[in-house]
N, C-alpha and C positions, 0 to 999 in steps of 0.2 A: 566577324566571320566565325570565330571559334564558338561564340555564344549561339549563333544560328545553327552551326553543326550540332551542338549539344541539344538544341531544341528538336532538330530533326531526328536525332538518335533517340531522344525520349519519346517522341511521337511514334517513331517506328517500333519501339519496344512495346508501347501501349497497344499499337495496332496488332503486333504479333501475339500479345497476350489475349487480346479480344478474339483474334482468329483461332487461337489455340482453344479458348473456352468454347467458341462456337463449334469447333471440330469435336470437342468432347461431348457437347450437347447432342450433336448429330449422331455421334457414336452410340451413346446410351439409348437415344430414341430409336435408332436403327435396330439395336439389339432387342428392344421391347416389341418393335414392329414385327420383327422376325418371329417372335414367340406367338403372334396372332395366328399365323398359319401353321404352327407346329401342332403336334399331337401330344404335347407335354401335359402332365397332370396339373391340377390346380396348385398343388404344393410346389412342384418344379418351377412353374411360371412365377410364383410369388418369391420363391428363393432367388430366381434370376433377378427380379426387380430389386429386391433388397440388396443383393450383393453389388449390383451396378450402382445403387444409390450410395452404399457405403464406400465404394471405390472412388467414384467421381466427385462426391461431395465431402469426402475425407472426414468421416465420422467414426465413432467407436461401435455404434449399435443402430440397427434399423428393424422396424417391424411393419407388418401389414395387419390391420385389424379389420375384420369383416363383420358386418351386422346381419343377424338373421332374424327377420321379423316373424318367423314361424315358431320361435321358441315359446314353450308353454309357460316358462317361469318368468316372463316379462316381455315387453315389446321388442327388446333386442337381446341377443346373446353375443358377447364379444369372443372372437376366436383369434388368438395370436397364432399366426401361421408360420412366421419365420423370424428369427432373431439371430443375426450373425455377429457374435461378439464374444470376447473372453469374459465379459461381465455376466452376472446372472440375468434371467429374464426379468422384465419390468415388475416392480411390486404391484400386487393385485389392485390395491386401492388407488394407487396412482394411475394405473391403466384404465380403470372404470371411470375415474373422474375426468381423465383426458377424453375418453369416448363420449361422456356426458356433455362435456364442453363442446365437442365437435358436432354432436347431434343438435345442440341448441343454436350454434352460431353458423355452422356450415361455411366456414372461411379459414384461411391459413392462420396458424398460431406460431409465433416466433418469440422465444424466451431465451435470453442469454444469462440470466441470473435466477435460476429456479429457486434457490434457497431464500430469496428475498421477494418472490413473486406472490402476489395476493391470491391469484387464481388457485394455486395449489397449496395454500397455507395449511390446510387440514392434513396434508400428507407429507409435509416436510419433516425430515428426520435426518440424523447423522448417518443412518444406514442406507439412505436413498442414493444410488450411484449416479443419478441423473443430475447434471449441472446445467446443461443447455439443451434445448429441444426445438425442433421445427416439425410441425405437423400440418398436413393439408388434407382436405376431404377428398374422398373418391366419389365423384358425382356421375350419375348416369341418368340422362333424361330428366334432370332436375331433382333427382332423388339421391340422397346420400346412401351409399352401399358400404362404406367403411372409411378408413383413413390410412394414409401412408405417413409413417413417423420415422424421424432419425434423431439420434441423441448424441450429445457430447462431441461437438466440433473439435477436431484436433488442433486447429488454429485457435490459439487462446483469445483472439479478437472476437470470436463467436460467429454466429450465423449472420449473413448479410442479405440484403434484398435480392441480390443475384441468386443466392441459394434458394430463397423462397420462390423466385420466378422459375428456376429450373425444376424444383420439386413439384411445383404446381403443374408444369408442362408434363412431367413424368406421370403425375397422378391422373391427368386428363387422358393420356395415352393408355395408362394401365387399367383404368376402370372398365373399359370395354373388353380388354384382354381377360381380365380376371372374371368378369361376368360370363364371357363365352366359356371359359374353362369350368366355371362352377356349373353352368347349364349342362355342359358335356358330362361332368361328373355325376350330376343328378340323373342324366339320361342313362348313363352306364349302370348306376345303382338301380334304376327302375328295371332295366333289362335283366339284371342279376336277380332282382326280386321276382320278376315274372318266371324266370327259370326255376327259382326256388319253389314258387307256387305250383308250377307244373309237377315237380318232384313230389311235393307234398300231396297234390291231388292224386297222383299215381299211387302214393302210399295209402291214402284214405280209401280210394275206390277199391283197392285190392283187399282191404280189411272188411268192407261191408259184404253181406251175403250176396252171392250171385243168384240164388233162387231160394224160394220158401221151402221149409222142411215138409216132407211127406209124412203125415201122422194119421193113422187110421182114426176116423171119426172127428178129425179136427181140420180147421182151415186157418192157417197162420200166415201172416204176411207183414211186411215192413217196408217203409219208404222214407228216404231223407232228401230234403231239398236244401242245399247249402245257401246261405245268404251271399257268400262270395265264392270264388273259385274253390276255396278250401274251407270247409266248415269245422265246427267243433263237436258236432253231434255224432253219436256212435250207437248202432244197434247190432245185435248178433243173435244167431241161432246156433247153439252148440250142442251137438248130439252127445249124450252121456252113455246111454245104452239103447236097446231096441225100443224101450218104452218111455225113456226120460230125455227131455230136451230142454236145455237152458234157454230162456227167452229173456233178453235184457235190453236196456236202453240207457245210454249215458250222455251227459252234456259236459264236454271237456272245456276247461277254462282256456281262454285265448283263441287265436286263429292261426292260420298259416302252418309253417313247418313245426313250431313248438307243439301246437295242438295235435298235428298228425303223428308226431313222434310219441306224444303222451298216449294217444289212442292206440298206437302200435304196441306200446309197452303194457297198457291195460289189457289189450286183447290177449297178448302172450301170457300174462299172469293168469288171466281168467281161464284160458283154455288148459293151462297146466293144472290149475286147481280143480277144474271140472273132471279131470281124468282120475282124481283121487276119490271120486264118488263120496264126497263129504256132504253135509247138510248145507243149504243155502247160506245160513248165518255164518257157518265156518268158512265157506268159500269167500264171502264178502269180507269177513274179518281178516283173513290171511291176505286177501288181495289188497285191502287197505294198508296193512303193515308193509307189504312189499312195495307198494306204490309210494308210501311215505319215505321209505329208505332209498328209493331210486330216483326221486325227483326233488326239485327245488321247493322251498317252503311256500312259494306263491302259486304253485301248480296243484290243482285239485280237479275233482270231477263229481258232479251230482250223478247218482247211479240208481237204477232200479233193476233188480236181479230176481228172477224167479225160475223154478224148475217145474215144467209141465209133465205130469205123469199121465200118459194117454191110456194106460190100462186101468188105473184106479180113479181116473178123472179128478185129479187134484192139481192145484197150482200153489206150490209153497214158495214164499217170496220174502225179500228183504228190501228195504228202502234206505239209500244213503243220501238223504237230503234232496230227493227228486220230487217233482210234481206227483201228487197222489193219482194213480190210475183209476179208471172207472170200471165198475162191474155191472153189466146189464143183463137182464133176463127177459127174453121175448121183447126186446126193444125198450124196456122200461129200466130206469136206473135203480139198481138194487142197493149198491153200496160203493164206498171208496176203499181201495186197498191202503190202509192207513198205518201200516208198520212204520216205526220211527227209527232214525239213524242219522249220523253225522256224515257229511260229504267225505268222499274218499281222499286220502292224502293229507287231511288236516291234523289228525292226531295219530301217533304211532300205534296206539292200541285202543280199540274201541269195540264193545260188544253190541252186535246188531240184533234188534228184535226180529223174530221170525214168525210169520203167520201163514195160515193154510185156508185156501178157498176150495170148496167142493163144487164142481161144475155139473150142470144139467144140460140136457138138450135145449138149444136156443140161447144159451149163455154166451156172453161176449165180454172180453177184457180189452180195454183200449188204453194203451200206454202212450204218452206224448211228451214232447219237450216243451220248454217255455217259449219257444219260437212260435208255437201255436197260440197259447193263451195270451201272450204279451204282444202279439201283432197289433199295430195301431192303424187307424184310418186318418184321413186328412183333418178330422176334428180332434185329433189326439185322444180318441177313445180306444180302449183295449178290446180286443176280441173277447177275451175272458174265457172262462171255463163253462159258463152257464149255457152257452149255445151248443156245446157238444152233445148233450142228451137228446136234443131235438133232431140233430143231424142223424144220430144213430137210430132214433125211432123211425125217422122217414126212410131210412135205408136198411132196416133190420133184416130184410131178406137178401140183401146183397152179399156177394163174396167179400171176404176180408179185404182183398186188394182194392175192390171197387169202393168199399166204405172208406178206406184210407184216402183214395183219390177225391172222394166227395168232401171229406174234412178239409183236405188241403186246398181244394178249389174254392171252398167256402171262405177260408181265411184269405186267400188271394183276392177274391171278389170284395171282401170287407175292406181290405187294404189298398184297393185300387187307387192309383195316383201317387202312391208312396213306394219307395224302394223297400225290398225286404230287409228288415233290420237284423234278423237272427235266423239261425238254421231252423227249419221246420222238420220234425221227425215224428212219425206215428208208427206204432206197432199194434196189430190187432190179432187176438186169439179168439176164434169162434168155434164153439162145439156144435157140430151138425145135429 
């Protein structure tokens, strides 16, 4: 009778332990399920998952590793999102090898004696704080998106099959939660980027001339078509005095907000320098130095700058690494404006060559960005520069603004079927 009672008590104790474990499993799964409908960030959700794993599975450390197949430096990029432990974060080489194993096998990995395990032989060392590990893949629609990992079981007997079963259930539940949070985070980033682009677009459009300058005996116009919402091309007409107007065109490196801010900086510098009534070479040299001092090393601009003197009929110019403009006379190509110089912002001090063009009736100067010459068609052919003289010849009697539209429409027709790859900007100066 006593033996039967003992058996009943033992059976009851085992049943209580099983029920307790089941309640704990339901508790952690309920916590994770709750996170599905929450508005928590990706980091907060992963932190919750890791902390619950550490608590219920009684381990020292836990991590979630996500795989990003958009990374440029390889097929995947490992991101440790959370580690809850008094220990240091996982050693890098150990982490990458664990991720590599999980990518290859896509199944749970349980090791209770890491120091003598052949899988991680190359990263074993006295300094490695990991003795036991349990790692399971995060699978979504048959694709691995990461792994859920726990380390150093507090119970010296190590990880058991029950631990692997529970962690696998958690991983199955967590994969969709994490993916939803990641997609939401990407959506918010996209919204933020769109707002930033709107601000950059406002900055850019406010910098471009609202109207063409009114110069006696001259017809001057400019137009810019950005490849994206915000482009990197910049042109300007800056009045110096009653007879002199700066006419310039630049191609700013980069796109978006950085390009818009650099454009704003360049315009402010130029307008300040033009008020000092210096020569074009001095204006460009000083602008280069100021731009170099106020921007990062990888920020620069190709730039063509000239001053049109409508009284003396002269155009004095400098070129900072930009495409060589065309000089036409009665519709025929006369010359290229071939002054030489380095792009703005590359070197702190650089002396720019200055040249002078004397203009006669019927002369025209066409300045353009590489978005015109480097536009491609479906056969991967470039529009080039050779087609521009014929367009000018065919439209030599047209106003400057009409000629610019003809050039841009010709490029668009040439590239039909392909998206615009770069900003297209043209400025024309015509002596009546």
